[in-house]
C-alpha positions in Angstrom: 0.0 0.0 0.0 1.2 3.5 -0.9 1.8 6.2 1.7 -0.2 9.4 1.5 1.6 12.7 1.0 2.0 14.6 4.3 0.5 18.0 3.3 1.1 19.6 6.7 1.8 18.5 10.3 -1.2 20.3 11.7 -4.9 20.0 11.3 -7.1 22.2 9.1 -9.8 24.1 11.0 -13.0 24.1 9.0 -16.4 25.6 9.7 -18.8 22.8 8.7 -22.6 23.1 8.2 -25.1 20.7 9.7 -26.2 18.1 7.2 -23.6 19.1 4.5 -21.4 16.3 3.1 -17.6 16.9 2.9 -15.1 14.7 1.0 -11.7 14.6 2.8 -8.6 14.0 0.7 -6.9 10.8 1.8 -4.0 10.9 -0.7 -2.5 14.3 0.0 -2.5 15.3 -3.7 -5.5 17.7 -3.7 -4.9 21.4 -4.3 -8.1 22.0 -2.3 -6.8 20.7 1.1 -8.2 19.2 3.2 -10.8 18.3 0.7 -10.7 16.2 -2.5 -10.3 17.7 -5.9 -10.1 14.3 -7.8 -6.2 14.2 -7.8 -6.4 10.6 -6.4 -7.5 9.3 -9.8 -5.2 6.4 -10.8 -4.1 5.7 -7.2 -5.4 3.3 -4.6 -6.7 6.2 -2.5 -10.3 7.3 -2.4 -11.8 10.3 -0.5 -13.6 9.9 2.8 -17.2 11.1 2.9 -18.1 13.0 6.1 -21.5 14.4 6.9 -21.6 17.1 9.5 -23.8 16.3 12.5 -24.1 20.0 13.5 -22.7 23.4 12.5 -19.4 24.0 14.2 -15.6 24.1 13.7 -13.9 20.8 13.2 -10.2 20.0 12.7 -9.6 17.9 9.6 -6.3 15.9 9.4 -3.6 17.5 7.3 -0.9 14.8 7.7 -3.2 12.0 6.3 -2.1 9.6 9.0 -5.0 10.0 11.5 -6.6 6.9 12.8 -9.8 9.0 13.4 -10.4 9.7 9.7 -11.1 12.4 8.7 -10.5 14.4 11.8 -7.1 15.1 13.4 -6.1 12.7 16.3 -2.7 14.2 16.8 -0.9 11.5 14.7 1.2 14.3 13.1 3.1 14.7 16.4 4.7 11.2 15.9 5.8 11.8 12.3 9.4 12.5 11.3 
């Protein structure tokens, strides 16, 4: 399995809207981080669909190594 590109070693704060669907980039290639722009085409990666439960600020993973996909779990702190 390929490793995703580490875009940044910090989360992306995003204001989400209740009921809206977001597609988190899992490969790290998207120019619209932290969301998918289709750059994963031809790879084994696929975006992760997330529907906001309520309107608030969430922190989407920027390093692409979170175990709590798509939200940051602090995994970036253990990366080299």
